[in-house]
C-alpha positions in Angstrom: -29.7 46.2 83.2 -29.2 46.8 79.5 -25.8 47.8 78.1 -25.7 50.8 75.7 -23.0 52.9 74.2 -22.6 56.7 74.4 -21.6 58.5 71.2 -18.0 58.8 72.5 -17.8 54.9 72.7 -18.2 54.7 76.5 -20.5 51.8 77.5 -22.9 52.1 80.4 -26.1 50.3 81.7 -29.6 51.5 81.9 -32.6 50.0 83.7 -35.0 49.2 80.8 -38.0 49.6 83.2 -37.1 53.3 83.4 -37.3 53.9 79.6 -40.5 55.8 78.7 -39.9 55.7 75.0 -37.2 55.5 72.3 -36.8 58.1 69.5 -35.0 57.5 66.3 -34.3 60.8 64.6 -31.6 60.0 63.3 -29.7 59.2 66.5 -31.3 56.7 68.9 -32.5 58.6 72.0 -33.7 56.9 75.1 -36.2 59.1 76.9 -36.3 58.1 80.6 -39.2 58.4 83.0 -37.2 61.1 84.8 -37.3 63.2 81.5 -33.6 62.7 80.9 -32.6 62.0 77.3 -29.8 59.5 76.6 -28.3 59.4 73.0 -26.8 56.1 72.2 -25.0 54.4 69.3 -27.2 51.3 69.1 -30.2 51.3 66.8 -33.8 50.6 67.9 -33.8 46.9 66.9 -30.6 46.3 69.0 -32.1 48.1 72.1 -35.4 46.2 71.7 -33.6 42.8 71.5 -31.5 43.6 74.6 -34.6 44.6 76.5 -36.5 41.4 75.6 -33.4 39.3 76.5 -33.1 41.1 79.8 -36.8 40.6 80.6 -36.5 36.9 79.8 -33.4 36.6 82.0 -35.3 38.1 85.0 -38.5 36.1 84.2 -40.6 39.2 83.6 -42.6 37.5 80.8 -44.0 34.8 83.1 -46.6 37.3 84.3 -47.4 38.5 80.8 -48.0 35.2 79.0 
């Protein structure tokens, strides 16, 4: 799971495998496979790094290399 922050400062965790795409206009919005939109404080680069770190942690890249 990847930690993200709501606009009110509350932190929560999302499953990065459920993120369909990320919009940056100007707020960072995670668009989930379910169609739900989550607006977060983190910028795209931070979210991307957290997803890569998470995938390394669970060994997801072993099947992709």
